[in-house]
C-alpha positions, -999 to +999 in steps of 0.1 A: -266+296+388-246+326+400-266+358+400-257+395+402-259+407+438-253+443+446-230+454+473-255+480+485-290+469+494-316+496+501-346+486+521-379+504+523-398+505+556-432+515+570-428+551+581-452+580+585-453+606+558-434+588+531-449+559+512-429+529+499-434+542+464-420+576+474-391+560+491-382+539+461-385+568+437-361+588+458-336+560+462-336+551+425-332+587+415-302+589+439-285+559+424-296+529+444-295+498+421-309+472+445-343+478+462-358+455+488-394+462+493-401+455+530-438+463+539-452+447+570-485+467+572-506+459+542-529+431+531-519+410+501-541+427+475-526+461+484-491+447+483-495+435+447-506+470+434-478+487+453-451+462+442-461+466+406-460+504+409-425+501+425-414+476+398-422+501+371-399+527+389-372+501+393-375+492+356-372+528+346-339+531+366-325+497+359-327+487+396-332+451+409-364+447+429-365+421+458-396+417+479-395+406+515-410+372+525-440+371+500-425+346+476-460+334+467-465+368+449-435+364+425-457+351+397-480+381+400-455+409+403-425+421+383-398+415+409-365+398+404-365+378+437-374+375+473-357+378+507-369+354+534-366+367+569-382+337+586-354+316+601-376+285+601-386+288+564-382+258+541-358+275+517-354+244+495-392+243+489-393+280+483-366+277+457-387+250+439-417+273+440-400+304+426-378+286+401-341+290+394-342+323+376-354+343+406-329+356+433-334+341+467-320+357+498-321+345+534-312+358+569-289+345+596-278+358+630-249+334+638-221+315+620-238+280+623-270+292+606-250+309+580-232+277+571-264+257+571-280+281+547-251+279+524-251+241+525-286+240+512-273+252+478-304+272+470-297+306+484-280+334+463-270+356+493-275+359+530-282+389+551-262+387+584-269+407+615-278+426+635-246+447+633-259+472+659-291+483+676-320+489+652-356+498+656-365+489+620-367+452+629-369+448+667-352+416+679-332+403+708-304+387+689-268+393+699-253+424+682-224+413+660-204+445+659-172+446+638-157+416+656-187+394+647-181+401+610-143+396+612-150+360+623-165+354+589-130+353+574-124+320+592-155+304+577-156+284+544-181+308+528-187+311+491-221+330+491-222+368+494-228+379+530-246+412+534-242+430+568-275+444+581-290+460+612-284+496+625-256+504+600-246+541+599-225+558+573-194+559+595-196+521+599-194+512+562-156+515+555-147+493+585-175+468+578-163+463+542-128+456+555-141+426+576-148+405+546-185+410+541-196+413+505-219+443+511-243+462+533-280+466+537-294+499+549-329+511+559-334+535+588-301+555+583-315+565+549-353+566+554-352+585+587-325+609+574-335+646+569-323+641+533-328+605+521-315+612+486-283+626+499-280+597+523-284+571+495-256+589+475-233+590+505-237+553+513-233+544+476-201+563+474-188+546+505-196+511+491-184+517+455 
């Protein structure tokens, strides 16, 4: 079942001074229509309360809410899907657990894994990166750069590929010319002096 996938994914993050709820309120008011809640610092019971508070904001603004990793919470929160960052996760089983109606996203760092994920037939989109250095999600994977995304044009892909990892505003135009479906942004917005203005600027570049 084909699902709506935005071309602009906004991700929250654990930062000092601005809660995930505040981040989402700002992003939605500024026009973000796809919110990925990415909290790595709270126990499950606190996650549920916060996700439902964020879900209410997303409902008010008509934004899609995706939660990171915690697919087991989908029957207890008002979210439209889940993004799985674990490269070893059993995506087929996760699809069975969450059902067909929920959106399922996965992550890949190289063409082979991207094609494997697509071949499973259960994933709605795939985050692909890292594009550049990022401190949001420390890793030692090869940085893809523009050339890494240009190689996607030679692959038999039919799922939306979302570029992710260290993307700055000036990168968006060239990235979208490589053949990726869209972009995901976190730090360039959340660490900006004016996150609302940053959301609007990215949105204009994408759409």
